[in-house]
C-alpha positions as CSV (number, residue, x, y, z in Angstrom):
1,M,21.8,2.6,307.5
2,F,24.2,1.8,304.5
3,I,24.4,3.3,300.6
4,K,25.7,2.3,298.1
5,V,27.2,5.7,296.0
6,R,29.8,5.5,292.3
7,V,31.0,9.0,292.1
8,T,32.2,10.2,288.6
9,V,35.4,12.1,289.9
10,G,36.2,15.4,287.7
11,A,33.1,16.0,286.7
12,R,32.2,19.2,284.4
13,A,29.4,19.9,286.3
14,E,28.1,18.6,290.1
15,K,25.4,16.4,289.8
16,V,23.8,13.3,292.6
17,V,20.9,11.3,291.2
18,K,19.1,9.3,293.4
19,K,18.4,6.0,292.0
20,K,16.8,3.6,295.3
21,D,16.9,4.5,298.5
22,D,20.3,2.7,299.2
23,L,21.9,3.5,296.2
24,Y,23.0,7.6,294.8
25,V,25.4,8.5,291.8
26,V,27.5,11.0,292.6
27,S,29.3,13.6,290.0
28,V,32.4,15.1,291.5
29,I,33.9,18.4,290.2
30,E,37.4,16.9,292.5
31,K,40.3,15.1,290.8
32,A,40.9,11.7,292.5
33,E,44.0,13.1,294.0
34,R,44.5,14.5,298.2
35,N,41.2,13.0,298.9
36,E,39.8,16.1,297.3
37,A,37.0,13.9,296.6
38,N,35.9,11.9,299.3
39,S,36.4,15.0,301.5
40,R,34.1,16.5,298.5
41,I,31.4,13.2,299.0
42,L,30.7,13.6,302.7
43,E,30.2,17.4,302.9
44,I,27.2,16.0,300.7
45,F,26.1,13.4,302.3
46,R,26.4,15.7,305.4
47,K,24.1,18.4,303.4
48,L,21.6,15.5,302.6
49,H,21.9,14.5,306.0
50,P,21.9,16.6,308.4
51,R,23.5,16.4,312.1
52,K,23.6,12.7,311.1
53,S,27.3,11.5,311.7
54,V,29.5,9.9,307.7
55,R,31.3,8.3,306.6
56,I,33.4,6.2,304.0
57,V,33.5,2.1,304.4
58,K,33.6,0.7,301.7
59,G,36.0,2.7,299.1
60,H,38.0,4.7,300.1
61,H,40.3,4.3,296.6
62,S,37.3,3.0,294.3
63,P,34.3,5.0,292.4
64,A,32.1,2.0,294.3
65,K,31.9,3.5,297.8
66,I,30.1,2.5,300.5
67,V,28.7,5.2,302.8
68,E,27.6,5.2,306.5
69,V,24.9,8.2,307.8
70,G,23.4,8.2,311.5
């Protein structure tokens, strides 16, 4: 399953909003430096979808990402 993710980095609080089954809006505290924000996004989706593989397919350097789950 592919999920579109819109990310805001450097936020004051972490927040995950599910807009549709395949669209999430995520705010993370981490900065976009040294892959910290991407790592945190993967942690969040691994908690939402336990026992499934999670990886960023597209958008490593962009706020609009596509995450593959499963």
